[in-house]
C-alpha positions in Angstrom: 48.9 24.7 -82.1 50.2 23.6 -85.5 49.2 22.2 -88.9 50.6 21.1 -92.2 48.0 21.1 -95.0 47.8 20.5 -98.7 46.5 23.4 -100.7 45.5 24.1 -104.3 46.1 27.3 -106.1 45.2 28.5 -109.6 45.2 26.0 -112.4 45.4 23.1 -110.0 48.9 24.1 -108.7 49.3 22.1 -105.5 51.5 23.2 -102.6 51.8 22.7 -98.8 51.1 25.3 -96.1 52.2 25.1 -92.5 51.6 27.2 -89.4 52.2 27.0 -85.6 51.3 29.2 -82.7 48.6 30.1 -80.3 45.4 32.0 -80.9 43.9 32.8 -77.5 40.6 34.8 -77.1 40.6 35.4 -80.9 44.0 37.2 -80.8 46.9 35.7 -82.7 50.0 35.8 -80.7 53.5 35.2 -82.1 52.3 33.1 -85.0 54.5 31.4 -87.6 53.4 30.3 -91.1 54.7 29.5 -94.5 54.3 27.4 -97.7 56.4 24.9 -99.5 56.3 22.9 -102.8 56.5 19.5 -101.1 55.2 18.0 -97.8 58.8 17.2 -96.8 59.9 20.8 -97.3 56.8 22.0 -95.3 57.6 19.6 -92.5 61.2 20.7 -92.2 60.2 24.4 -92.1 57.4 23.6 -89.6 59.7 21.7 -87.3 62.3 24.5 -87.5 59.7 27.2 -86.6 58.3 25.0 -83.8 61.8 24.4 -82.3 62.3 28.2 -82.2 58.8 29.0 -81.0 58.3 26.4 -78.2 61.1 27.4 -75.8 59.5 30.9 -75.6 56.2 29.6 -74.4 55.4 29.4 -70.7 53.0 26.9 -69.0 50.3 29.6 -68.7 50.2 29.9 -72.5 49.2 26.2 -72.7 46.7 26.6 -69.8 45.0 29.5 -71.5 44.9 27.7 -74.8 43.4 24.6 -73.2 40.8 26.6 -71.4 39.8 28.5 -74.6 39.4 25.2 -76.5 37.4 23.6 -73.7 35.1 26.7 -73.3 34.5 26.8 -77.1 33.7 23.1 -77.1 31.2 23.6 -74.2 29.6 26.5 -76.0 28.9 24.5 -79.1 27.8 21.5 -77.1 25.2 23.8 -75.4 24.1 25.0 -78.8 23.6 21.4 -80.0 21.3 21.0 -77.0 19.4 24.1 -78.0 20.8 26.0 -75.0 21.8 29.5 -75.9 23.4 30.5 -72.7 27.2 31.0 -72.5 29.3 28.7 -70.4 30.8 30.2 -67.2 34.2 31.9 -67.5 36.4 30.3 -66.4 35.0 26.8 -66.7 34.8 24.9 -63.4 37.9 22.8 -62.8 40.4 25.1 -64.6 42.9 26.6 -62.3 44.8 29.6 -63.8 48.5 29.9 -62.8 48.9 33.3 -64.4 48.0 36.4 -62.5 47.5 38.2 -65.8 44.4 36.1 -66.5 42.8 35.6 -63.1 39.2 34.2 -62.9 36.6 36.9 -63.1 34.6 37.5 -59.9 31.0 36.3 -59.7 28.6 39.2 -60.4 25.3 38.9 -58.5 
């Protein structure tokens, strides 16, 4: 949901990047990012962006992000076990509150 990271540019120039936002189902939604010369400046900018961003989120945004992260983790865990089948969507145990993203019906 957010990161601050040290980056290196040309000729060893060091700077800090920051970003916050959700990326659900591969689609970036309402994302904020920037760069700063120092960590302290990046942190101040990140916190300001997050303070403006967070109040506009609804509980369903967090539910969808958690489900996407869990589904992706399960997919790669299956790959590590040499299973090449996709996990079910939605994962068992996830209850969606939003009607915009209801669970898909089982197809025989």
